[in-house]
Structure formats: structure tokens, C-alpha cells
C-alpha positions as CSV (number, residue, x, y, z in Angstrom):
1,K,-16.1,-120.4,45.2
2,E,-14.6,-117.5,47.1
3,I,-12.5,-115.2,45.5
4,D,-9.9,-112.8,46.8
5,M,-10.9,-109.5,46.7
6,K,-7.7,-107.5,45.3
7,P,-6.9,-103.4,46.6
8,R,-8.7,-101.8,43.6
9,I,-10.1,-98.9,45.0
10,T,-10.1,-96.3,42.4
11,I,-13.0,-94.0,43.7
12,L,-13.7,-92.5,47.0
13,T,-17.1,-91.2,47.1
14,I,-18.7,-88.7,49.6
15,G,-21.7,-87.4,49.8
16,V,-22.4,-83.6,50.5
17,A,-25.2,-81.5,51.4
18,D,-24.6,-78.7,48.7
19,L,-22.9,-80.3,45.3
20,E,-22.0,-76.6,44.0
21,K,-20.5,-75.2,47.3
22,S,-19.0,-78.6,48.0
23,V,-17.1,-78.5,44.2
24,A,-15.8,-74.6,45.3
25,F,-14.3,-75.6,48.2
26,Y,-12.3,-78.7,46.8
27,R,-11.5,-76.8,43.3
28,D,-11.2,-72.9,44.3
29,G,-10.3,-73.5,48.3
30,L,-8.1,-76.5,47.9
31,G,-6.7,-76.4,44.4
32,L,-7.8,-80.1,43.6
33,P,-8.3,-80.5,39.7
34,T,-11.4,-81.5,38.2
35,K,-13.5,-80.5,35.0
36,G,-16.1,-79.6,37.3
37,I,-19.8,-81.0,37.6
38,V,-20.9,-83.7,34.9
39,G,-23.7,-86.1,34.5
40,Q,-26.4,-83.3,35.0
41,E,-28.6,-84.4,32.1
42,F,-29.1,-87.8,34.2
43,E,-31.8,-87.3,37.2
44,H,-29.8,-88.0,40.2
45,G,-26.4,-88.5,38.2
46,A,-24.6,-84.8,39.1
47,V,-21.2,-85.5,40.2
48,A,-17.7,-83.6,40.5
49,F,-14.2,-86.0,40.4
50,F,-11.1,-84.6,41.9
51,E,-7.5,-85.8,40.5
52,L,-5.5,-87.3,43.2
53,A,-2.3,-89.3,43.6
54,G,-1.6,-92.2,42.1
55,G,-4.8,-92.2,39.9
56,L,-7.7,-92.6,42.6
57,K,-10.0,-90.0,42.5
58,L,-12.6,-88.0,45.7
59,A,-16.2,-87.9,44.0
60,V,-18.7,-85.3,45.4
61,W,-21.9,-86.0,45.3
62,A,-25.2,-84.7,46.5
63,Q,-26.3,-87.0,49.6
64,D,-30.4,-87.4,48.4
65,D,-28.8,-88.5,44.9
66,I,-26.7,-91.2,47.1
67,A,-30.1,-92.0,49.0
68,F,-31.9,-92.6,45.9
69,D,-29.0,-94.6,44.1
70,T,-28.6,-96.7,47.1
71,N,-32.7,-97.0,48.2
72,L,-31.3,-96.2,51.4
73,T,-32.8,-93.2,54.2
74,K,-30.3,-90.8,54.5
75,T,-29.7,-90.7,58.1
76,A,-27.7,-88.5,60.7
77,R,-24.2,-89.5,60.8
78,S,-21.2,-89.5,63.3
79,P,-17.8,-87.3,61.7
80,T,-16.1,-89.9,63.6
81,S,-16.8,-92.8,61.0
82,F,-13.9,-92.3,58.5
83,T,-11.4,-89.8,58.1
84,I,-9.7,-89.2,54.8
85,G,-5.7,-88.9,55.4
86,H,-3.9,-86.5,53.4
87,N,0.3,-87.4,53.6
88,V,2.2,-83.8,53.2
89,A,6.2,-83.5,52.8
90,S,6.7,-81.6,55.5
91,R,5.7,-80.0,58.6
92,E,5.5,-76.4,57.3
93,E,3.4,-78.1,54.5
94,V,0.8,-79.6,57.2
95,D,0.5,-75.7,58.5
96,L,-0.3,-74.7,54.6
97,V,-2.6,-76.6,54.2
98,M,-4.3,-76.6,57.4
99,A,-4.4,-72.9,56.5
100,Q,-5.4,-72.7,53.2
101,A,-8.2,-75.2,54.4
102,A,-9.8,-72.6,56.7
103,Q,-9.1,-69.6,54.1
104,A,-11.6,-72.1,52.0
105,G,-14.0,-72.5,54.6
106,A,-13.1,-75.6,56.5
107,K,-13.7,-75.8,60.5
108,V,-10.4,-76.6,62.1
109,I,-10.7,-79.4,64.7
110,K,-7.8,-80.1,66.1
111,P,-4.8,-77.5,64.8
112,A,-1.7,-78.8,63.8
113,Q,0.8,-80.9,66.7
114,D,3.4,-83.3,67.4
115,T,1.8,-86.6,67.4
116,F,2.0,-89.7,69.6
117,Y,3.8,-91.9,66.8
118,G,6.2,-89.3,65.8
119,G,4.2,-86.8,63.3
120,Y,2.8,-83.8,63.0
121,A,-1.0,-83.8,61.8
122,G,-3.8,-81.5,62.3
123,Y,-7.8,-82.3,61.6
124,F,-10.4,-80.0,59.3
125,A,-14.1,-80.7,58.9
126,D,-15.4,-79.9,55.4
127,L,-18.3,-78.3,54.7
128,D,-20.3,-81.4,55.4
129,G,-18.2,-82.6,58.3
130,H,-15.6,-84.7,57.1
131,L,-12.8,-85.0,58.6
132,W,-9.4,-84.1,56.8
133,D,-6.1,-85.7,58.7
134,I,-3.5,-83.5,57.5
135,V,-0.7,-85.2,58.5
136,W,3.2,-85.6,57.9
137,Y,5.5,-88.5,58.9
138,P,8.6,-89.3,58.3
139,G,7.9,-93.2,58.2
140,F,5.4,-92.6,55.1
141,A,7.1,-92.2,51.6
142,Q,6.2,-89.2,49.2
143,E,5.0,-89.6,46.0
144,D,4.6,-86.2,43.5
145,R,1.4,-86.6,41.5
């Protein structure tokens, strides 16, 4: 019997090299709300959750702990395997978020500029090289958190 998968993604977990530095980057540098690191009482359980729009959460978990939990060997990864899209309300907000990320220690990969699809966007990499696509596109509706 086949079951149709329903779109119920609630947590996006990214592996990080240094959990405390990543929490500081996302909490203090980007201003994402969190209760901090939880699960420290469990071996390989320390993780931090950040509140995103629409009830979605971003989790940061040490790569070594993900490798332990999945029984997979940690390997090199490509920074172009996926991007995290952050849609904002204006061109100016793209520039503000890019500047905030750079101030927090992110590496600007592609400065914000007009896009081929009629928007305005730029890329930065977080402390572990995860790509964030900061984008304003008039075709996407904005939802306040």
C-alpha cells in the first residue's frame, strides 16, 4: 500500500563544526530567536532550535553527532548541495540582511544584485559554508513572523 507523503516539514537541521559558535552566529549575529542549546544531558544530543516563519524551525547540530546518530561517515560536502532561501520584503532589506550576516562573520559569496527573474538577491555562507540566498522577489507574498 502506497502512502502519499504530505508536506509536513517542520525542522531543517544543518550540521555544524562548532555548535556554540554557530548558536552565537544565528542568535547574536542574525537575531534568530532560540532557547539556546538543549539536550546536553544526552551523549551526542546537544542541539539548538531557532524559530522561523510559519512554524518552521532551523536546528543546528554538530556534524560529529549527526554522523554518530546516522551511522554515516562524515565526508567532504559541496557548498552547492543546497541553499536556504530567506525571502524579504524589499530590495533594501536584502542589503540590510547581507550586511548583518557579514558583520556576524558570514562570507559574502555573491553581493546582492538584480536577478534574471526580476528580483534582487545575494548569497552568503554561514560559519560552516551553508549557503543562504537572501532574496526579494515581488512575486512572493510576505508573511510576518
